[in-house]
Short mmCIF file of the C-alpha atoms (twelve columns), coordinates in Angstrom:
data_MODEL
# 
_entry.id   MODEL 
# 
loop_
_atom_site.group_PDB 
_atom_site.id 
_atom_site.type_symbol 
_atom_site.label_atom_id 
_atom_site.label_alt_id 
_atom_site.label_comp_id 
_atom_site.label_asym_id 
_atom_site.label_seq_id 
_atom_site.Cartn_x 
_atom_site.Cartn_y 
_atom_site.Cartn_z 
_atom_site.pdbx_PDB_model_num 
ATOM 1   C CA . GLN A 1   -18.784 2.290   -8.272  1 
ATOM 2   C CA . VAL A 2   -15.150 1.413   -7.669  1 
ATOM 3   C CA . GLN A 3   -13.769 2.152   -4.257  1 
ATOM 4   C CA . LEU A 4   -10.466 1.394   -2.558  1 
ATOM 5   C CA . VAL A 5   -10.396 2.000   1.173   1 
ATOM 6   C CA . GLU A 6   -7.169  1.971   3.148   1 
ATOM 7   C CA . SER A 7   -7.014  1.459   6.889   1 
ATOM 8   C CA . GLY A 8   -4.513  0.693   9.606   1 
ATOM 9   C CA . GLY A 9   -2.525  3.894   9.733   1 
ATOM 10  C CA . GLY A 10  -1.605  5.633   12.927  1 
ATOM 11  C CA . LEU A 11  1.178   6.826   15.173  1 
ATOM 12  C CA . VAL A 12  3.999   4.422   15.972  1 
ATOM 13  C CA . GLN A 13  7.403   4.728   17.579  1 
ATOM 14  C CA . PRO A 14  10.597  4.215   15.600  1 
ATOM 15  C CA . GLY A 15  11.272  0.516   15.333  1 
ATOM 16  C CA . GLY A 16  7.603   -0.302  15.581  1 
ATOM 17  C CA . SER A 17  5.259   -2.041  13.195  1 
ATOM 18  C CA . LEU A 18  1.990   -1.353  11.438  1 
ATOM 19  C CA . THR A 19  -0.150  -3.297  9.023   1 
ATOM 20  C CA . LEU A 20  -2.112  -1.436  6.383   1 
ATOM 21  C CA . SER A 21  -5.104  -2.872  4.579   1 
ATOM 22  C CA . CYS A 22  -6.747  -1.936  1.301   1 
ATOM 23  C CA . VAL A 23  -10.208 -3.304  0.634   1 
ATOM 24  C CA . GLY A 24  -11.801 -2.897  -2.766  1 
ATOM 25  C CA . SER A 25  -15.339 -2.839  -4.007  1 
ATOM 26  C CA . GLY A 26  -16.697 -2.566  -7.524  1 
ATOM 27  C CA . ILE A 27  -13.763 -4.497  -8.986  1 
ATOM 28  C CA . SER A 28  -12.379 -7.962  -8.573  1 
ATOM 29  C CA . PHE A 29  -8.747  -7.766  -7.506  1 
ATOM 30  C CA . SER A 30  -7.954  -10.935 -9.439  1 
ATOM 31  C CA . SER A 31  -7.563  -8.873  -12.634 1 
ATOM 32  C CA . TRP A 32  -5.530  -6.023  -11.143 1 
ATOM 33  C CA . THR A 33  -1.989  -5.258  -10.183 1 
ATOM 34  C CA . MET A 34  -2.137  -3.777  -6.706  1 
ATOM 35  C CA . GLY A 35  0.305   -1.317  -5.267  1 
ATOM 36  C CA . TRP A 36  1.136   0.856   -2.314  1 
ATOM 37  C CA . TYR A 37  2.433   4.403   -2.674  1 
ATOM 38  C CA . ARG A 38  3.251   7.075   -0.132  1 
ATOM 39  C CA . GLN A 39  3.592   10.811  -0.007  1 
ATOM 40  C CA . ALA A 40  5.213   12.873  2.712   1 
ATOM 41  C CA . PRO A 41  4.646   16.615  3.052   1 
ATOM 42  C CA . GLY A 42  6.757   18.521  0.567   1 
ATOM 43  C CA . ARG A 43  7.793   15.382  -1.278  1 
ATOM 44  C CA . GLN A 44  6.741   13.601  -4.447  1 
ATOM 45  C CA . ARG A 45  4.449   10.637  -4.258  1 
ATOM 46  C CA . GLU A 46  6.642   7.555   -4.146  1 
ATOM 47  C CA . TRP A 47  5.976   4.016   -5.253  1 
ATOM 48  C CA . VAL A 48  6.530   1.583   -2.379  1 
ATOM 49  C CA . ALA A 49  5.482   -1.891  -3.497  1 
ATOM 50  C CA . THR A 50  3.440   -3.736  -6.087  1 
ATOM 51  C CA . ILE A 51  2.055   -7.217  -6.406  1 
ATOM 52  C CA . THR A 52  0.713   -8.436  -9.735  1 
ATOM 53  C CA . ALA A 53  -2.320  -10.596 -10.261 1 
ATOM 54  C CA . GLY A 54  0.105   -13.490 -10.636 1 
ATOM 55  C CA . GLY A 55  1.833   -12.740 -7.346  1 
ATOM 56  C CA . VAL A 56  5.004   -11.080 -8.649  1 
ATOM 57  C CA . ILE A 57  6.248   -8.622  -6.030  1 
ATOM 58  C CA . ASN A 58  8.520   -5.602  -6.259  1 
ATOM 59  C CA . TYR A 59  9.613   -3.104  -3.609  1 
ATOM 60  C CA . VAL A 60  11.371  0.189   -3.577  1 
ATOM 61  C CA . GLU A 61  14.885  -0.386  -2.277  1 
ATOM 62  C CA . SER A 62  14.379  1.592   0.914   1 
ATOM 63  C CA . VAL A 63  11.725  -0.786  2.259   1 
ATOM 64  C CA . LYS A 64  13.167  -4.134  1.196   1 
ATOM 65  C CA . GLY A 65  13.421  -6.479  4.137   1 
ATOM 66  C CA . ARG A 66  11.089  -4.356  6.247   1 
ATOM 67  C CA . PHE A 67  7.797   -4.232  4.321   1 
ATOM 68  C CA . THR A 68  5.772   -7.114  2.952   1 
ATOM 69  C CA . ILE A 69  2.975   -6.756  0.422   1 
ATOM 70  C CA . SER A 70  0.427   -9.520  0.029   1 
ATOM 71  C CA . ARG A 71  -2.987  -10.035 -1.481  1 
ATOM 72  C CA . ASP A 72  -6.084  -12.067 -0.811  1 
ATOM 73  C CA . ASP A 73  -8.230  -11.871 -3.909  1 
ATOM 74  C CA . ALA A 74  -11.041 -13.837 -2.296  1 
ATOM 75  C CA . MET A 75  -11.304 -11.011 0.225   1 
ATOM 76  C CA . ASN A 76  -10.536 -8.274  -2.318  1 
ATOM 77  C CA . THR A 77  -7.805  -7.152  0.033   1 
ATOM 78  C CA . VAL A 78  -4.184  -6.074  -0.262  1 
ATOM 79  C CA . ILE A 79  -1.975  -5.837  2.810   1 
ATOM 80  C CA . LEU A 80  1.196   -3.927  3.560   1 
ATOM 81  C CA . GLN A 81  3.009   -5.205  6.630   1 
ATOM 82  C CA . MET A 82  5.555   -2.684  7.849   1 
ATOM 83  C CA . SER A 83  8.218   -3.251  10.471  1 
ATOM 84  C CA . SER A 84  11.362  -1.542  11.733  1 
ATOM 85  C CA . LEU A 85  9.707   1.744   10.940  1 
ATOM 86  C CA . THR A 86  11.734  4.933   10.861  1 
ATOM 87  C CA . VAL A 87  10.807  8.584   10.705  1 
ATOM 88  C CA . GLU A 88  11.560  8.419   6.980   1 
ATOM 89  C CA . ASP A 89  8.515   6.177   6.595   1 
ATOM 90  C CA . THR A 90  6.188   8.923   7.787   1 
ATOM 91  C CA . ALA A 91  3.757   9.622   4.951   1 
ATOM 92  C CA . ARG A 92  0.242   9.189   3.767   1 
ATOM 93  C CA . TYR A 93  -0.007  5.730   2.240   1 
ATOM 94  C CA . TYR A 94  -2.213  5.097   -0.789  1 
ATOM 95  C CA . CYS A 95  -3.520  1.945   -2.380  1 
ATOM 96  C CA . LYS A 96  -3.633  1.738   -6.173  1 
ATOM 97  C CA . ALA A 97  -5.165  -0.747  -8.589  1 
ATOM 98  C CA . ASP A 98  -3.967  -1.078  -12.194 1 
ATOM 99  C CA . HIS A 99  -5.810  -3.336  -14.590 1 
ATOM 100 C CA . TYR A 100 -3.587  -6.054  -15.965 1 
ATOM 101 C CA . SER A 101 -4.480  -5.422  -19.617 1 
ATOM 102 C CA . SER A 102 -5.798  -1.880  -19.852 1 
ATOM 103 C CA . SER A 103 -5.010  1.657   -18.776 1 
ATOM 104 C CA . ARG A 104 -7.650  1.682   -16.066 1 
ATOM 105 C CA . SER A 105 -6.439  2.559   -12.597 1 
ATOM 106 C CA . TYR A 106 -7.927  3.594   -9.288  1 
ATOM 107 C CA . TRP A 107 -6.597  5.190   -6.119  1 
ATOM 108 C CA . GLY A 108 -7.724  4.981   -2.553  1 
ATOM 109 C CA . GLN A 109 -8.032  7.980   -0.272  1 
ATOM 110 C CA . GLY A 110 -4.962  7.151   1.778   1 
ATOM 111 C CA . THR A 111 -4.187  6.453   5.401   1 
ATOM 112 C CA . GLN A 112 -1.692  8.400   7.481   1 
ATOM 113 C CA . VAL A 113 1.351   6.733   8.989   1 
ATOM 114 C CA . THR A 114 3.371   8.791   11.441  1 
ATOM 115 C CA . VAL A 115 6.565   7.428   12.966  1 
ATOM 116 C CA . SER A 116 7.653   9.516   15.909  1 
ATOM 117 C CA . SER A 117 8.899   9.279   19.464  1 
# 
């Protein structure tokens, strides 16, 4: 079976940093565009960042310069490094895999990030 498991969430103070990890099983990340999304209570799920199988990266404007997405296909892992966190970053963060040439996609279960004093 295909499984994406996020980890690394938690409570951090404004200005702090967190690193989220997404580890996959049942698929080889080398054929998938990987992304991070987030959803805060009462808000729509929002795309945050993607990295293609070829390493092309895109970010939502609000996180540019603060978040870094990366991938290690040998480890079947995608990372989201977050810094200069604000309360607006508080959300549940989800990992998503989209196959490069098909409509197949998978979601992880999410990990909670709370930015608060």
